[in-house]
C-alpha positions as CSV (number, residue, x, y, z in Angstrom):
1,M,18.9,23.8,36.7
2,G,19.2,21.6,33.6
3,A,16.5,19.9,31.5
4,E,16.4,16.7,33.6
5,G,16.1,18.7,36.8
6,L,13.2,20.7,35.4
7,V,11.4,17.6,34.2
8,E,11.9,15.8,37.5
9,R,10.6,18.9,39.4
10,V,7.4,18.8,37.4
11,R,7.1,15.0,37.9
12,R,7.1,15.5,41.6
13,L,4.4,18.1,41.3
14,A,2.3,15.7,39.2
15,D,2.7,12.9,41.8
16,G,0.1,14.8,43.9
17,G,-2.6,14.0,41.3
18,G,-4.6,16.4,39.2
19,R,-3.4,18.5,36.3
20,V,-0.3,20.6,36.9
21,L,-0.1,24.2,35.6
22,V,3.4,25.6,35.4
23,G,3.8,29.3,34.6
24,I,6.9,30.9,33.3
25,A,7.3,34.7,33.9
26,G,10.0,37.0,32.7
27,C,10.9,40.2,30.8
28,P,10.2,40.7,27.1
29,G,12.7,38.8,25.0
30,A,13.9,36.6,27.9
31,G,13.1,33.4,26.0
32,K,10.0,32.4,27.9
33,S,8.2,31.0,24.8
34,T,11.2,28.9,23.8
35,L,11.6,27.6,27.3
36,A,7.9,26.8,27.6
37,G,7.7,25.0,24.3
38,R,10.8,22.9,25.0
39,L,9.6,22.1,28.5
40,A,6.3,20.9,27.2
41,G,8.1,18.7,24.6
42,A,10.5,17.3,27.2
43,L,7.7,16.5,29.6
44,T,5.7,14.7,26.9
45,A,8.8,12.7,25.9
46,A,9.2,11.7,29.6
47,G,5.7,10.3,29.8
48,L,3.9,13.4,31.2
49,P,1.7,14.6,28.3
50,A,2.0,18.4,28.3
51,V,0.6,21.3,26.2
52,W,2.0,24.8,25.9
53,V,-0.7,27.5,26.3
54,P,0.8,31.0,25.9
55,M,-0.6,34.0,27.7
56,D,-0.1,35.9,24.5
57,G,-3.3,34.5,23.2
58,F,-5.0,36.9,25.5
59,H,-3.6,40.1,23.9
60,L,-6.5,42.4,23.2
61,A,-7.1,42.8,19.4
62,D,-5.6,45.9,17.8
63,V,-9.1,47.3,17.1
64,E,-9.9,47.2,20.8
65,L,-6.5,48.6,21.8
66,E,-7.1,51.5,19.4
67,R,-10.5,52.1,20.9
68,L,-9.0,52.2,24.3
69,G,-6.1,54.4,23.3
70,R,-3.6,51.7,24.3
71,L,-2.3,50.5,20.9
72,S,1.0,52.4,21.3
73,R,1.6,50.5,24.6
74,K,0.8,47.1,23.3
75,G,2.4,44.6,25.7
76,A,1.7,46.5,28.9
77,A,-0.4,44.7,31.5
78,D,-3.6,46.5,30.7
79,T,-3.4,45.4,27.0
80,F,-4.3,41.8,27.9
81,D,-7.6,40.2,28.8
82,A,-6.3,39.1,32.2
83,H,-9.7,38.0,33.5
84,G,-10.2,35.8,30.4
85,Y,-6.8,34.2,31.0
86,L,-7.7,33.6,34.6
87,A,-10.9,31.9,33.5
88,L,-9.1,29.7,31.1
89,L,-6.6,28.6,33.8
90,R,-9.4,27.7,36.1
91,R,-11.1,25.7,33.4
92,L,-7.8,23.9,32.6
93,R,-7.5,22.8,36.3
94,A,-11.1,21.8,36.7
95,E,-12.3,20.5,33.3
96,T,-10.1,17.5,32.7
97,A,-12.7,15.2,31.2
98,D,-13.2,17.2,28.0
99,T,-10.9,19.0,25.5
100,V,-10.5,22.7,26.4
101,Y,-9.5,25.0,23.6
102,A,-7.1,27.9,24.2
103,P,-6.2,30.9,22.0
104,S,-2.8,31.3,20.4
105,F,-1.0,34.5,19.1
106,D,0.2,34.8,15.5
107,R,3.2,37.1,15.4
108,E,2.9,37.4,11.6
109,I,-0.3,39.4,12.0
110,E,0.3,40.4,15.7
111,Q,-3.2,39.2,16.6
112,P,-4.7,36.5,18.9
113,I,-6.3,33.4,17.3
114,A,-9.3,31.9,19.2
115,G,-9.6,28.2,19.7
116,A,-6.2,27.3,18.2
117,I,-4.7,25.1,20.9
118,P,-6.5,21.9,22.1
119,V,-5.8,20.7,25.6
120,P,-7.1,17.1,25.5
121,P,-8.3,15.1,28.6
122,G,-5.1,13.2,28.8
123,T,-3.0,16.3,29.4
124,R,-1.1,16.0,32.7
125,V,0.8,19.4,32.5
126,V,-0.1,22.7,31.0
127,V,2.9,25.1,30.5
128,S,2.0,28.7,30.2
129,E,4.2,31.8,30.0
130,G,3.7,35.5,30.2
131,N,5.2,38.7,31.4
132,Y,2.9,39.5,34.4
133,L,2.3,36.1,36.1
134,L,3.9,37.4,39.3
135,S,2.4,40.9,39.3
136,G,0.7,42.2,42.4
137,E,-2.0,44.1,40.5
138,E,-5.4,42.5,40.2
139,P,-6.3,40.0,38.8
140,W,-2.7,38.7,38.5
141,P,-2.4,37.4,42.1
142,R,-5.4,35.2,41.3
143,V,-3.7,34.1,38.1
144,R,-0.7,33.2,40.2
145,A,-2.9,31.2,42.6
146,A,-4.5,29.2,39.7
147,M,-1.0,27.8,38.9
148,T,0.8,25.1,40.6
149,E,4.1,26.9,40.4
150,V,5.5,30.0,38.6
151,W,9.1,30.1,37.5
152,Y,11.1,33.2,36.4
153,A,13.2,33.1,33.2
154,D,16.3,35.3,33.6
155,L,18.6,36.4,30.7
156,D,21.5,38.8,30.5
157,D,20.0,42.1,29.5
158,H,22.5,42.8,26.7
159,V,21.5,39.5,25.0
160,R,17.8,40.0,25.8
161,L,17.7,43.5,24.2
162,E,19.6,42.4,21.1
163,R,17.1,39.6,20.7
164,L,14.1,41.8,21.3
165,V,15.1,44.4,18.7
166,R,15.9,41.6,16.2
167,R,12.4,40.1,16.8
168,H,10.6,43.4,16.2
169,V,12.5,43.9,13.0
170,E,11.7,40.3,11.9
171,F,8.0,41.1,12.3
172,G,7.9,44.3,10.4
173,K,9.4,47.2,12.2
174,T,12.4,49.2,10.9
175,P,15.6,49.0,13.0
176,D,14.9,52.5,14.3
177,Q,11.3,51.7,15.1
178,A,12.3,48.5,16.8
179,A,14.9,50.3,19.0
180,R,12.5,53.0,19.9
181,W,9.7,50.5,20.8
182,V,12.1,48.6,23.0
183,T,13.2,51.7,24.8
184,E,9.8,53.4,25.2
185,V,7.5,50.3,25.6
186,D,9.3,47.1,26.3
187,E,11.8,48.3,28.9
188,P,9.4,50.2,31.2
189,N,7.4,46.9,31.2
190,A,10.6,44.9,31.9
191,A,11.4,47.1,34.9
192,A,8.0,46.3,36.5
193,I,8.3,42.6,35.6
194,R,11.8,42.3,37.0
195,A,10.6,43.7,40.4
196,T,8.3,40.7,40.8
197,R,10.9,38.0,40.3
198,T,11.4,37.4,44.1
199,G,7.9,35.8,44.1
200,A,8.9,33.0,41.8
201,D,9.1,29.4,43.0
202,L,12.2,28.9,40.8
203,R,14.5,31.2,38.9
204,I,16.1,29.9,35.7
205,D,19.1,31.4,33.9
206,V,17.9,30.8,30.3
207,G,21.4,31.6,29.0
208,G,23.0,29.0,31.3
209,P,24.3,25.6,30.1
210,A,22.0,22.6,29.6
211,V,18.7,24.4,30.0
212,L,16.3,22.6,27.7
């Protein structure tokens, strides 16, 4: 589905009144963040003010991951504050008269940044993306229920893995460290994420033509 089709799909969801929350799930490196940012921009340009709120803002800080013994698995489902993310989604649906602040994630320091993203009262659509939006493990089914729709971003694995290694290198790992991290951490997560894609309301080939 091309850009116009995606925008029109969200417009139909918004016709029902209330704020729309669109989630984008997918494997690491599939292009979820790029798709979410572009979708929010396209919706705003089409007269539906939208804000991109990434799930990555709910990464647990490295100091907490180290305390829990999970730093070497950063990116796995239990390295996120999933309950905090759920609470924010519920606020975003219910608290439309005031600005709600959401955290972002700074890849330069690999840490979440609190209160970095304002979602003002006039926001009609919130676009959020994350690996585990379709997971069956608690509390992710409740995260799924808090969203209007959840889409799945698909990308050819060869392209996705190349992109993923390149991203890890860009943010400080050596090529060998990046390749090992992708093999030992990202791809086991990807296998679990891929198994959930049948639960999506829409599947999008991110590598296809005319996708935002």
